[in-house]
GUVO-419807 format. One record per residue: residue number from 1; residue in three letters; z, y, x of N, C-alpha, C in turn. Coordinates in steps of 0.1 Angstrom, whole numbers, padded with zeros to 4 digits, always signed. Layout:
<rs>
+-------+-------+-------+-------+-------+-------+-------+-------+-------+-------+-------+
| bakol | vexdo |    nz |    ny |    nx |   caz |   cay |   cax |    cz |    cy |    cx |
+-------+-------+-------+-------+-------+-------+-------+-------+-------+-------+-------+
|   NUM |   ALA |     Z |     Y |     X |     Z |     Y |     X |     Z |     Y |     X |
...
+-------+-------+-------+-------+-------+-------+-------+-------+-------+-------+-------+
</rs>
This chain:
<rs>
+-------+-------+-------+-------+-------+-------+-------+-------+-------+-------+-------+
| bakol | vexdo |    nz |    ny |    nx |   caz |   cay |   cax |    cz |    cy |    cx |
+-------+-------+-------+-------+-------+-------+-------+-------+-------+-------+-------+
|     1 |   UNK | +3335 | -0934 | +0716 | +3339 | -0932 | +0703 | +3338 | -0918 | +0699 |
|     2 |   UNK | +3343 | -0909 | +0708 | +3343 | -0895 | +0705 | +3328 | -0890 | +0703 |
|     3 |   UNK | +3319 | -0894 | +0712 | +3305 | -0890 | +0711 | +3299 | -0894 | +0697 |
|     4 |   UNK | +3302 | -0907 | +0693 | +3297 | -0911 | +0680 | +3303 | -0902 | +0669 |
|     5 |   UNK | +3316 | -0899 | +0670 | +3322 | -0891 | +0660 | +3316 | -0877 | +0659 |
|     6 |   UNK | +3313 | -0871 | +0671 | +3307 | -0858 | +0671 | +3293 | -0858 | +0666 |
|     7 |   UNK | +3286 | -0870 | +0666 | +3273 | -0871 | +0662 | +3272 | -0868 | +0647 |
|     8 |   UNK | +3283 | -0870 | +0640 | +3283 | -0867 | +0625 | +3280 | -0852 | +0623 |
|     9 |   UNK | +3283 | -0844 | +0633 | +3280 | -0830 | +0632 | +3265 | -0827 | +0634 |
|    10 |   UNK | +3258 | -0836 | +0640 | +3243 | -0834 | +0641 | +3237 | -0832 | +0628 |
|    11 |   UNK | +3242 | -0838 | +0618 | +3236 | -0836 | +0604 | +3235 | -0822 | +0600 |
|    12 |   UNK | +3242 | -0813 | +0606 | +3242 | -0799 | +0603 | +3228 | -0793 | +0603 |
|    13 |   UNK | +3220 | -0799 | +0611 | +3206 | -0793 | +0612 | +3197 | -0797 | +0602 |
|    14 |   UNK | +3201 | -0804 | +0591 | +3192 | -0809 | +0581 | +3183 | -0799 | +0575 |
|    15 |   UNK | +3188 | -0787 | +0574 | +3181 | -0777 | +0566 | +3166 | -0774 | +0570 |
|    16 |   UNK | +3163 | -0775 | +0583 | +3149 | -0772 | +0586 | +3144 | -0781 | +0597 |
|    17 |   UNK | +3149 | -0793 | +0598 | +3144 | -0802 | +0608 | +3129 | -0806 | +0606 |
|    18 |   UNK | +3125 | -0806 | +0594 | +3111 | -0810 | +0591 | +3101 | -0799 | +0596 |
|    19 |   UNK | +3106 | -0787 | +0599 | +3097 | -0777 | +0603 | +3096 | -0775 | +0619 |
|    20 |   UNK | +3104 | -0782 | +0626 | +3104 | -0782 | +0640 | +3096 | -0793 | +0646 |
|    21 |   UNK | +3091 | -0791 | +0658 | +3083 | -0802 | +0664 | +3093 | -0813 | +0667 |
|    22 |   UNK | +3088 | -0826 | +0665 | +3096 | -0837 | +0667 | +3093 | -0845 | +0679 |
|    23 |   UNK | +3103 | -0851 | +0686 | +3101 | -0860 | +0696 | +3111 | -0871 | +0694 |
|    24 |   UNK | +3109 | -0883 | +0700 | +3119 | -0894 | +0698 | +3133 | -0889 | +0699 |
|    25 |   UNK | +3136 | -0880 | +0708 | +3150 | -0876 | +0711 | +3156 | -0867 | +0700 |
|    26 |   UNK | +3148 | -0861 | +0691 | +3153 | -0852 | +0681 | +3158 | -0859 | +0669 |
|    27 |   UNK | +3157 | -0872 | +0668 | +3162 | -0879 | +0657 | +3176 | -0884 | +0658 |
|    28 |   UNK | +3183 | -0880 | +0668 | +3197 | -0884 | +0670 | +3205 | -0879 | +0658 |
|    29 |   UNK | +3211 | -0889 | +0651 | +3220 | -0885 | +0640 | +3212 | -0884 | +0627 |
|    30 |   UNK | +3199 | -0884 | +0627 | +3191 | -0883 | +0615 | +3181 | -0894 | +0614 |
|    31 |   UNK | +3181 | -0901 | +0603 | +3172 | -0913 | +0602 | +3157 | -0908 | +0600 |
|    32 |   UNK | +3155 | -0897 | +0593 | +3142 | -0892 | +0590 | +3141 | -0877 | +0590 |
|    33 |   UNK | +3140 | -0871 | +0602 | +3140 | -0856 | +0602 | +3127 | -0850 | +0595 |
|    34 |   UNK | +3117 | -0858 | +0592 | +3105 | -0853 | +0586 | +3106 | -0855 | +0571 |
|    35 |   UNK | +3117 | -0860 | +0565 | +3118 | -0861 | +0551 | +3117 | -0847 | +0544 |
|    36 |   UNK | +3112 | -0847 | +0532 | +3112 | -0834 | +0525 | +3126 | -0828 | +0523 |
|    37 |   UNK | +3126 | -0815 | +0523 | +3139 | -0808 | +0521 | +3139 | -0803 | +0507 |
|    38 |   UNK | +3149 | -0807 | +0500 | +3151 | -0802 | +0486 | +3163 | -0792 | +0485 |
|    39 |   UNK | +3161 | -0781 | +0478 | +3171 | -0771 | +0477 | +3173 | -0769 | +0462 |
|    40 |   UNK | +3186 | -0769 | +0457 | +3189 | -0765 | +0444 | +3201 | -0756 | +0444 |
|    41 |   UNK | +3200 | -0746 | +0434 | +3211 | -0736 | +0434 | +3211 | -0730 | +0420 |
|    42 |   UNK | +3221 | -0722 | +0417 | +3222 | -0715 | +0404 | +3212 | -0704 | +0404 |
|    43 |   UNK | +3210 | -0697 | +0416 | +3202 | -0685 | +0417 | +3193 | -0685 | +0429 |
|    44 |   UNK | +3182 | -0678 | +0428 | +3173 | -0677 | +0440 | +3167 | -0663 | +0440 |
|    45 |   UNK | +3168 | -0657 | +0452 | +3162 | -0643 | +0454 | +3154 | -0644 | +0467 |
|    46 |   UNK | +3142 | -0637 | +0466 | +3134 | -0636 | +0478 | +3131 | -0621 | +0481 |
|    47 |   UNK | +3131 | -0618 | +0494 | +3128 | -0604 | +0498 | +3116 | -0605 | +0508 |
|    48 |   UNK | +3104 | -0602 | +0502 | +3092 | -0604 | +0510 | +3092 | -0594 | +0522 |
|    49 |   UNK | +3097 | -0582 | +0520 | +3098 | -0572 | +0531 | +3107 | -0577 | +0543 |
|    50 |   UNK | +3118 | -0583 | +0539 | +3128 | -0587 | +0549 | +3125 | -0602 | +0554 |
|    51 |   UNK | +3116 | -0608 | +0547 | +3112 | -0622 | +0549 | +3124 | -0631 | +0549 |
|    52 |   UNK | +3132 | -0630 | +0538 | +3143 | -0639 | +0536 | +3143 | -0645 | +0522 |
|    53 |   UNK | +3149 | -0656 | +0521 | +3151 | -0663 | +0508 | +3165 | -0666 | +0507 |
|    54 |   UNK | +3172 | -0663 | +0496 | +3186 | -0665 | +0494 | +3188 | -0674 | +0482 |
|    55 |   UNK | +3195 | -0685 | +0484 | +3200 | -0694 | +0473 | +3215 | -0691 | +0472 |
|    56 |   UNK | +3219 | -0690 | +0459 | +3234 | -0688 | +0457 | +3239 | -0696 | +0445 |
|    57 |   UNK | +3252 | -0699 | +0445 | +3258 | -0706 | +0435 | +3256 | -0721 | +0435 |
|    58 |   UNK | +3266 | -0728 | +0440 | +3266 | -0742 | +0441 | +3253 | -0747 | +0448 |
|    59 |   UNK | +3250 | -0742 | +0460 | +3238 | -0746 | +0467 | +3239 | -0760 | +0472 |
|    60 |   UNK | +3229 | -0768 | +0470 | +3228 | -0781 | +0476 | +3214 | -0783 | +0483 |
|    61 |   UNK | +3215 | -0786 | +0496 | +3203 | -0788 | +0504 | +3203 | -0803 | +0507 |
|    62 |   UNK | +3193 | -0810 | +0504 | +3192 | -0825 | +0506 | +3180 | -0828 | +0514 |
|    63 |   UNK | +3182 | -0836 | +0524 | +3171 | -0842 | +0532 | +3175 | -0856 | +0536 |
|    64 |   UNK | +3167 | -0865 | +0532 | +3170 | -0879 | +0535 | +3183 | -0883 | +0530 |
|    65 |   UNK | +3192 | -0888 | +0538 | +3205 | -0893 | +0534 | +3216 | -0883 | +0538 |
|    66 |   UNK | +3212 | -0870 | +0540 | +3222 | -0860 | +0544 | +3221 | -0849 | +0533 |
|    67 |   UNK | +3233 | -0844 | +0529 | +3234 | -0833 | +0520 | +3243 | -0822 | +0525 |
|    68 |   UNK | +3239 | -0809 | +0523 | +3247 | -0798 | +0526 | +3250 | -0790 | +0514 |
|    69 |   UNK | +3263 | -0787 | +0512 | +3268 | -0779 | +0501 | +3273 | -0766 | +0506 |
|    70 |   UNK | +3270 | -0755 | +0500 | +3275 | -0741 | +0504 | +3275 | -0732 | +0492 |
|    71 |   UNK | +3282 | -0721 | +0492 | +3282 | -0711 | +0482 | +3269 | -0704 | +0482 |
|    72 |   UNK | +3264 | -0700 | +0494 | +3252 | -0692 | +0496 | +3244 | -0697 | +0509 |
|    73 |   UNK | +3231 | -0698 | +0507 | +3222 | -0702 | +0519 | +3211 | -0691 | +0520 |
|    74 |   UNK | +3210 | -0685 | +0531 | +3199 | -0675 | +0534 | +3190 | -0681 | +0545 |
|    75 |   UNK | +3177 | -0680 | +0542 | +3167 | -0685 | +0551 | +3159 | -0673 | +0556 |
|    76 |   UNK | +3158 | -0671 | +0570 | +3149 | -0661 | +0575 | +3136 | -0668 | +0579 |
|    77 |   UNK | +3125 | -0662 | +0575 | +3112 | -0668 | +0577 | +3103 | -0660 | +0585 |
|    78 |   UNK | +3096 | -0666 | +0594 | +3085 | -0659 | +0602 | +3073 | -0668 | +0601 |
|    79 |   UNK | +3062 | -0662 | +0598 | +3049 | -0669 | +0596 | +3050 | -0681 | +0587 |
|    80 |   UNK | +3058 | -0679 | +0576 | +3059 | -0690 | +0566 | +3068 | -0701 | +0570 |
|    81 |   UNK | +3075 | -0700 | +0581 | +3084 | -0711 | +0586 | +3098 | -0706 | +0588 |
|    82 |   UNK | +3108 | -0714 | +0585 | +3121 | -0709 | +0587 | +3125 | -0709 | +0602 |
|    83 |   UNK | +3131 | -0698 | +0606 | +3135 | -0696 | +0620 | +3150 | -0697 | +0621 |
|    84 |   UNK | +3158 | -0692 | +0611 | +3172 | -0693 | +0611 | +3177 | -0695 | +0597 |
|    85 |   UNK | +3187 | -0703 | +0595 | +3193 | -0706 | +0582 | +3208 | -0703 | +0583 |
|    86 |   UNK | +3213 | -0695 | +0574 | +3227 | -0691 | +0573 | +3233 | -0697 | +0561 |
|    87 |   UNK | +3244 | -0705 | +0562 | +3251 | -0710 | +0551 | +3265 | -0704 | +0551 |
|    88 |   UNK | +3270 | -0699 | +0539 | +3283 | -0693 | +0538 | +3291 | -0698 | +0527 |
|    89 |   UNK | +3304 | -0698 | +0529 | +3313 | -0702 | +0518 | +3315 | -0717 | +0517 |
|    90 |   UNK | +3325 | -0722 | +0524 | +3328 | -0736 | +0524 | +3316 | -0745 | +0525 |
|    91 |   UNK | +3311 | -0745 | +0537 | +3299 | -0753 | +0541 | +3304 | -0768 | +0543 |
|    92 |   UNK | +3298 | -0777 | +0536 | +3301 | -0791 | +0537 | +3289 | -0799 | +0540 |
|    93 |   UNK | +3289 | -0807 | +0550 | +3278 | -0815 | +0554 | +3282 | -0830 | +0552 |
|    94 |   UNK | +3275 | -0837 | +0543 | +3279 | -0851 | +0541 | +3267 | -0859 | +0546 |
|    95 |   UNK | +3271 | -0869 | +0555 | +3261 | -0878 | +0560 | +3267 | -0892 | +0561 |
|    96 |   UNK | +3259 | -0903 | +0563 | +3265 | -0916 | +0564 | +3275 | -0917 | +0576 |
|    97 |   UNK | +3272 | -0908 | +0586 | +3281 | -0909 | +0598 | +3294 | -0901 | +0597 |
|    98 |   UNK | +3296 | -0894 | +0586 | +3308 | -0886 | +0584 | +3306 | -0873 | +0577 |
|    99 |   UNK | +3316 | -0865 | +0578 | +3315 | -0852 | +0571 | +3320 | -0841 | +0580 |
|   100 |   UNK | +3313 | -0829 | +0580 | +3317 | -0817 | +0587 | +3319 | -0806 | +0577 |
|   101 |   UNK | +3330 | -0799 | +0578 | +3333 | -0788 | +0569 | +3336 | -0775 | +0577 |
|   102 |   UNK | +3332 | -0764 | +0573 | +3335 | -0751 | +0579 | +3333 | -0740 | +0570 |
|   103 |   UNK | +3337 | -0728 | +0574 | +3336 | -0716 | +0565 | +3321 | -0711 | +0565 |
|   104 |   UNK | +3315 | -0712 | +0576 | +3301 | -0707 | +0577 | +3293 | -0716 | +0587 |
|   105 |   UNK | +3280 | -0716 | +0585 | +3271 | -0723 | +0594 | +3258 | -0716 | +0597 |
|   106 |   UNK | +3253 | -0718 | +0609 | +3240 | -0712 | +0612 | +3232 | -0723 | +0619 |
|   107 |   UNK | +3219 | -0724 | +0615 | +3210 | -0733 | +0621 | +3198 | -0725 | +0627 |
|   108 |   UNK | +3198 | -0725 | +0641 | +3187 | -0717 | +0648 | +3176 | -0728 | +0650 |
|   109 |   UNK | +3165 | -0727 | +0643 | +3155 | -0737 | +0642 | +3148 | -0740 | +0656 |
|   110 |   UNK | +3143 | -0730 | +0662 | +3135 | -0732 | +0674 | +3142 | -0739 | +0685 |
|   111 |   UNK | +3154 | -0734 | +0689 | +3161 | -0742 | +0700 | +3169 | -0754 | +0694 |
|   112 |   UNK | +3169 | -0755 | +0680 | +3175 | -0766 | +0673 | +3190 | -0766 | +0676 |
|   113 |   UNK | +3197 | -0755 | +0674 | +3211 | -0753 | +0676 | +3218 | -0751 | +0663 |
|   114 |   UNK | +3229 | -0758 | +0661 | +3236 | -0757 | +0648 | +3250 | -0752 | +0652 |
|   115 |   UNK | +3255 | -0742 | +0645 | +3269 | -0737 | +0648 | +3276 | -0737 | +0634 |
|   116 |   UNK | +3288 | -0742 | +0634 | +3297 | -0742 | +0623 | +3310 | -0735 | +0627 |
|   117 |   UNK | +3314 | -0725 | +0619 | +3325 | -0717 | +0623 | +3336 | -0716 | +0612 |
|   118 |   UNK | +3348 | -0711 | +0616 | +3359 | -0710 | +0607 | +3368 | -0721 | +0608 |
|   119 |   UNK | +3373 | -0727 | +0598 | +3382 | -0738 | +0598 | +3373 | -0751 | +0598 |
|   120 |   UNK | +3369 | -0755 | +0610 | +3360 | -0766 | +0612 | +3368 | -0779 | +0612 |
|   121 |   UNK | +3364 | -0789 | +0603 | +3370 | -0802 | +0603 | +3359 | -0812 | +0602 |
|   122 |   UNK | +3360 | -0822 | +0612 | +3351 | -0833 | +0612 | +3358 | -0845 | +0609 |
|   123 |   UNK | +3353 | -0853 | +0600 | +3360 | -0866 | +0596 | +3350 | -0877 | +0596 |
|   124 |   UNK | +3355 | -0888 | +0601 | +3347 | -0901 | +0600 | +3358 | -0912 | +0597 |
|   125 |   UNK | +3357 | -0917 | +0586 | +3367 | -0927 | +0581 | +3381 | -0921 | +0583 |
|   126 |   UNK | +3390 | -0927 | +0591 | +3403 | -0921 | +0592 | +3404 | -0912 | +0604 |
|   127 |   UNK | +3394 | -0910 | +0612 | +3394 | -0901 | +0623 | +3391 | -0886 | +0619 |
|   128 |   UNK | +3398 | -0877 | +0625 | +3397 | -0863 | +0621 | +3398 | -0854 | +0634 |
|   129 |   UNK | +3389 | -0844 | +0635 | +3389 | -0834 | +0646 | +3389 | -0821 | +0639 |
|   130 |   UNK | +3397 | -0811 | +0645 | +3398 | -0798 | +0640 | +3395 | -0788 | +0651 |
|   131 |   UNK | +3389 | -0777 | +0647 | +3387 | -0766 | +0656 | +3382 | -0754 | +0649 |
|   132 |   UNK | +3376 | -0744 | +0656 | +3371 | -0732 | +0648 | +3357 | -0729 | +0651 |
|   133 |   UNK | +3351 | -0736 | +0661 | +3337 | -0734 | +0665 | +3331 | -0747 | +0669 |
|   134 |   UNK | +3321 | -0752 | +0662 | +3314 | -0764 | +0665 | +3299 | -0760 | +0668 |
|   135 |   UNK | +3294 | -0764 | +0680 | +3280 | -0762 | +0683 | +3274 | -0775 | +0686 |
|   136 |   UNK | +3262 | -0778 | +0680 | +3255 | -0790 | +0682 | +3241 | -0787 | +0686 |
|   137 |   UNK | +3236 | -0793 | +0697 | +3222 | -0793 | +0701 | +3215 | -0805 | +0696 |
|   138 |   UNK | +3206 | -0803 | +0686 | +3200 | -0815 | +0680 | +3190 | -0822 | +0689 |
|   139 |   UNK | +3185 | -0816 | +0699 | +3176 | -0822 | +0708 | +3183 | -0832 | +0718 |
|   140 |   UNK | +3194 | -0826 | +0724 | +3202 | -0834 | +0734 | +3213 | -0843 | +0727 |
|   141 |   UNK | +3217 | -0839 | +0715 | +3228 | -0846 | +0709 | +3242 | -0842 | +0714 |
|   142 |   UNK | +3242 | -0832 | +0722 | +3255 | -0827 | +0728 | +3262 | -0818 | +0718 |
|   143 |   UNK | +3275 | -0820 | +0716 | +3283 | -0812 | +0707 | +3295 | -0807 | +0714 |
|   144 |   UNK | +3299 | -0795 | +0710 | +3311 | -0789 | +0716 | +3320 | -0783 | +0704 |
|   145 |   UNK | +3332 | -0787 | +0705 | +3342 | -0782 | +0695 | +3352 | -0773 | +0702 |
|   146 |   UNK | +3354 | -0761 | +0698 | +3363 | -0751 | +0704 | +3374 | -0748 | +0694 |
|   147 |   UNK | +3386 | -0746 | +0700 | +3398 | -0743 | +0692 | +3399 | -0729 | +0687 |
|   148 |   UNK | +3393 | -0720 | +0695 | +3394 | -0706 | +0692 | +3408 | -0701 | +0690 |
|   149 |   UNK | +3409 | -0690 | +0683 | +3422 | -0684 | +0681 | +3430 | -0691 | +0670 |
|   150 |   UNK | +3423 | -0698 | +0661 | +3429 | -0707 | +0652 | +3434 | -0719 | +0659 |
|   151 |   UNK | +3443 | -0726 | +0654 | +3448 | -0738 | +0661 | +3455 | -0735 | +0674 |
|   152 |   UNK | +3458 | -0722 | +0676 | +3465 | -0719 | +0689 | +3455 | -0720 | +0701 |
|   153 |   UNK | +3442 | -0719 | +0698 | +3432 | -0720 | +0709 | +3430 | -0735 | +0713 |
|   154 |   UNK | +3434 | -0744 | +0705 | +3433 | -0758 | +0709 | +3425 | -0766 | +0699 |
|   155 |   UNK | +3418 | -0776 | +0704 | +3411 | -0786 | +0695 | +3421 | -0797 | +0692 |
|   156 |   UNK | +3421 | -0801 | +0680 | +3430 | -0812 | +0676 | +3422 | -0824 | +0671 |
|   157 |   UNK | +3427 | -0836 | +0675 | +3420 | -0848 | +0671 | +3430 | -0859 | +0668 |
|   158 |   UNK | +3427 | -0867 | +0658 | +3435 | -0878 | +0654 | +3425 | -0890 | +0652 |
|   159 |   UNK | +3427 | -0900 | +0661 | +3419 | -0912 | +0661 | +3427 | -0924 | +0657 |
|   160 |   UNK | +3423 | -0932 | +0648 | +3430 | -0943 | +0643 | +3423 | -0956 | +0648 |
|   161 |   UNK | +3429 | -0963 | +0657 | +3422 | -0975 | +0662 | +3421 | -0986 | +0651 |
|   162 |   UNK | +3411 | -0994 | +0653 | +3409 | -1005 | +0643 | +3421 | -1014 | +0644 |
|   163 |   UNK | +3426 | -1019 | +0633 | +3437 | -1028 | +0634 | +3432 | -1042 | +0639 |
|   164 |   UNK | +3441 | -1047 | +0648 | +3437 | -1060 | +0654 | +3444 | -1071 | +0646 |
|   165 |   UNK | +3437 | -1083 | +0646 | +3443 | -1094 | +0639 | +3455 | -1099 | +0647 |
|   166 |   UNK | +3466 | -1102 | +0641 | +3477 | -1108 | +0648 | +3477 | -1123 | +0647 |
|   167 |   UNK | +3477 | -1129 | +0658 | +3477 | -1144 | +0658 | +3491 | -1149 | +0659 |
|   168 |   UNK | +3493 | -1159 | +0651 | +3506 | -1166 | +0651 | +3506 | -1177 | +0661 |
|   169 |   UNK | +3516 | -1179 | +0670 | +3517 | -1189 | +0680 | +3518 | -1203 | +0674 |
+-------+-------+-------+-------+-------+-------+-------+-------+-------+-------+-------+
</rs>
């Protein structure tokens, strides 16, 4: 149950999954990692010298059935492909498998690692996990949630079992 719950965090890699090489194992948590990536924002700035693109103001990144909302998203580009994506300011990932929220997020495209930091909260239905550092490997599907200095250095989880039918004798 916990592994399934943490897989909701896999959706954090939506921003550039279409640009990485795909194998059958990379689709964990994503129905179509090759779907087009749509980005909308109030503002866009590009710096050709620094090879960065910055979207700001109510940024929405959409790929397949996954959406990411953030105040600002900066994409570092090498040879016309994204290598690292930085999201700042209440980063929210919505996916059918749940929601992940944090203060900041980084997607390192080549090793396919996603990191969400700050006040991290994972929710799936009535289940909630809290920590300060979430790391997800999109290739292996392994996720780690750390409590850090927030939460007193501890990870917190609340899991609500499904209610069972009560049978009358």
